N, C-alpha and C positions, 0 to 999 in steps of 0.2 A: 485453504484457498485465500488468495489475496484479491480484494476488490477495492475499487475507488469509490469513495463516498462523495456525492455532490449534493447540493441543496435538498432535492427531493428524489434523487435517483441513486441507484447502486449500479455501477458499471463494472464489467469484467476488466481486470488490470491490463490484459492484452490489448483491449480496445484503446486505451489511453497510452500505455507505455511503449507500444511498438515503434513510435516515432521519437522516443526519448534517447538521447545520447548516452544516458547512464544505464539503460536497460541491458540485459544480457543479449546474447546473439539470437535468442528465440523471441525476443520482444517482451519478455517478462521482467518484472522488477528483480533486482539483485537481492535474493533472499537466502539467508543462511538460517538454519533452525533457530528461531527466537530472535532474529535480528534482521532488519531491513538495512542493507548496506548502502542504499542510495537515499537515505533519509534518517530521521531521528524519531525516537519514541515520544509519544504524547501520553501524559499520565491518564490512567483509567480512573473513573469515578466510582466504580464498584466492581465486585468480583464477577458479575454476570455480563459485563460489557466486554466487547471484543477488544483485542489489542489493537491500538491505533498508532499510526506513524504519520509524520509530515514528510513528504518526499521533497527532494531538492527543487522540483518544479512547482511546489506549492499545493499539490493535491493531498487529500487525506486518504491514507491507505489503511484498510482494516484487514486483519488476519482473522478469518472466521473458520470454524470447523463444522 
């Protein structure tokens, strides 16, 4: 599942991405297994941390399972 991380909140990606021009036709981030196509990877600080990405709009996107 992809979520948007904000200062003290976690938002579903659809709530933020549905108005983004880079989102897919369902309003979700363009995700291919292991890669966010509308952003770039941010380094993880540990093995237990979720994969994080910086989207082109400036939001932090996390892939959690």
